[in-house]
C-alpha positions, 0 to 999 in steps of 0.5 A: 293868529297871534304870532301873526297879529304881534309880528305886525303890531310890534314893528313900525315897517309892518304897522305902515304897509297894513295902514297904507293898504288900507288908505290906498283901498279906501281911495281907490273904492271912492274913485270907482264911483266919479271914474264910472268903474261903478255906476250909481242909480237909483233902483235897476230894472227888474223883469216883469209880466207886463209892460206898457205902449204909449202913443201920442199922435199929433195934436190935430190927428184923427182917431183913424190916424191913431189907430193906424199907428196902434195897428201898426204896433199890434201887428209887430207884437204880434211876432214875438213869441213871448206876448200872451196877449194885448189890449189897446186903449183907443183915445183913452188910458188903460186901466190904472196901475203902479205907474199910470197913477203918476203918468196920467193914464186917467186923464187921457180922453183925445183922439190922438192918444191910445195905450197898448198893454202888453201881457208876458208869459210868467218871468220865471218860464222865459229868458229874456227879461221884460227891460231886455225885451223892451230894449231889443223892440224899441227902436225897430216899433219906433222906426217901423210906427213912427213915420205913418203919422207925422209927430207921433211919439211912441213911448215904452213904460215898464214897472218902476222897481221903486215910487213910480215918476212922470218919467226918469227924467223930466226938464221943466222950463218956467217963464212967462213968454209963452213963445220963448219957452216953446222954441227953447224946449224944442231945442232942450229936446233936441239936445236930449235926442242926441245924448246917448243913453236916452230914449224916449224924449218927449215935449209935454206940449200941444202941437201948433196946427191950423184950425178952420171955423165955419162962420155963417154970413147972415146977409148972404143966408137971407138973400138965399131964402135960408134961415140961419137955424137950417144953416147950423143944423145941417153944418152940424148934422155933416161934421159934428153930428146932431140928434134929430128925433128920440125914441121912447122905450119901456125900459127906460124913463128918459127918452132915447135920442137918435143922432145923425151925421155923415158916414165917416168917409163922407166927412173926410177932407182929401188934404188939410187945406182951405180948398179942400174944405170948400169942395167939401161945403159945395157937396152939401146943398141946402133947399131954400123957400124957392125949392132951389138948391143952395150949396154951403160954400155960398152961405158960409165962410172959411176962416183959417186960424193958427190953434190955440195950445193948452196951456200948463202951470205948476205952482202958479207959473207957466211951464213946459216939459220934456221927459225922456227915459234911459235905455239901460243905462243909470240917469245920472251920467246922461244927465250930466252930460246933457246938462254941460251941452245944454249949458254951452248950446243954450250960450249963445242965446242965453245967458246961463247960470247955475242956481245956488241956494240952499232950497233949490236944486244943484242941478237947475239954471238960470237963462236970460235971453240976451235980447229981451232980458226974458227969466227962464227957469230950467228945473230937473225932476222924475227919477233924478229929483227921487235919487237925488231925495233918496240917496241925501235922506240915506246920507242923513241917516248915515250921518245920524247913525254914525253920530249916535254910535259915537256918542254912544261909545264915548259914554261908555268908554268915557274916551274919544279915541276909542270911539274914534276907532270904532268909527273908523272900523265901521266906515271902512267896510266901504270898502268891501261895498264898493269893490263888491259892486265893482266885481257883480258888474263884472260878472253880470256884464258876461252872464245877462250882459247888463249893468250892475248899480250901486242903489239906494239899496246898497246904501242900506246895506252899508248903514247896516254894516255899521252895527256889525262892524262896530260890534267886531271892533267892540268885542276886541277893545273890551277882550284887550282891556280885560287881558291889560288889567289882568297884568298882560303886556298890551301889545300881548294883549291886542295879540291874544284878543284878536286871535282868540275873537276871531273865530266868532267875528268870521262865524259871525261874517259867514251867517251874514254872507251866506243869508244875503246869498239870496238877496244878491240874486234879487233884481231890486235888493241885489244892492243890499245883499252884494253891500252886506257880503262884501261889506262883511268880508271887509269888515272883518279883515279891517277888524282883525288887522287895522284895528289891532293897530289902531288899538297899539297907537292909542293910551286909551287901552290903559285903564285910569286905575290900572297899576302895574303888578310891580310897581308897589315894589321897591325898586328901579325901572331900568332902559336898555337898549338891545340891538334894534329893540327896547328892553325894560328891567325893573329892579326890586329889593325883594324878588322873593315877595315880587315874584309868585313863581320861578317861571314868572320870574 
């Protein structure tokens, strides 16, 4: 080892070869990210024992129509052998879980809403992970059950690996013109539906439909010998229901109302139209004071009006939103593709500009209508925003760690050069981190047919490697300086120090690798384990072969008060050139006093 390192640092050609290998390895590793050889994601999917299916039919759908869709989904899931049981929540949200806290399950109480909780066998006893099962059954269920009721949305929600969000991708559109917001968000949703890798696209707004008001005609009611109260009661009795009497009981102090209304089959209309409603009203008759049967349609007029959709507001601004999930892919790449498509396709109606500024997000867009001049803001949210915030915070922590390490080493060595050497050696461990993720991704694609992502835990592992890599460099620098102070020639001291410290450096790396093997198999902290394993390998190689080159090229290795052992002798220093080498000789007056023994001479 000593002769090998000495041979590297003693020849300029070998130095350049090692340096170029490190530079090209660094550039190649970094380019793997934009070239998509290594995919980045906030956190990978994990196999769980449960997932939830969210069902939203049309806003004006009845509970019976919602039940038809849930029954279809239920019948499909009953054929899955890994399903233990399921809970159907019709017209309400499921009991709150980790994901439901953010996704609004507690606020669901409409007839067009339902949630189905699917409980699976234990993840350690089945071969298919939950996320692969969802990936497989999602298109089949949506194709089979999604067309039963128009405008039905069926979404699959898995337990998140990290902090829960409303959806993986959320696009919020802020503006003042409600009609323009509705039309634009529909176009945005169409673009997301066409983007590869995005599924479960859903617009968070009410559907527009025609509703009918039953307006009693007071003049006709009086002429027919009826009363307004009588007409109101029969109307409520037929469609809504009303309390017709009360019942007393000794178990309760309050009276129990007896609620009466027509049966479900009687209240149902053949079709949604004014004629169907008039036909239903004609079948309801009232007895006037003369004992004649008066059809309800004679004293009530039917008015068809447009529905009033809910108005969503955020930060005191009107907005609409569209959500989407990623199917076995990172949210970064479909988002970038969809964003470029939006800029291209929305340009026919809007002047699209990218939002710039410190307090804005890098993916936001400003939309200005070319005809009316109305302005809208398209903002990205969801897991994508969490990912950006997380990577930004981890990047800040990484920079802070670099600065603190640099200052501490400068204070200790009183040298900026040595501090820079330590930081360079620590940072180059990223070569192993990225290449390790690429190797693991290829293996996982063969075994599990899924990608292995560079995640937030991977960056945590990289930051952790900073201290480990710095320790190896510091060992070499300290030992080399001590050998130089004892009188050893600089290159030889570097070679001896590297050979001597190679064993503890490699033992440290082996301990880290063995301790990280279990982490590498975890679905969430796998990135941390892979970063520590391959980053330790790269840091060890850099410490043993590249750091010595940097140490040899700096004068900071020599102590400030260092004097050559022969510097106090009276003599002359002569520089002589040999074949391809430079030789230094010291001529002294008293050879006997200058050398301690014959071997040294």
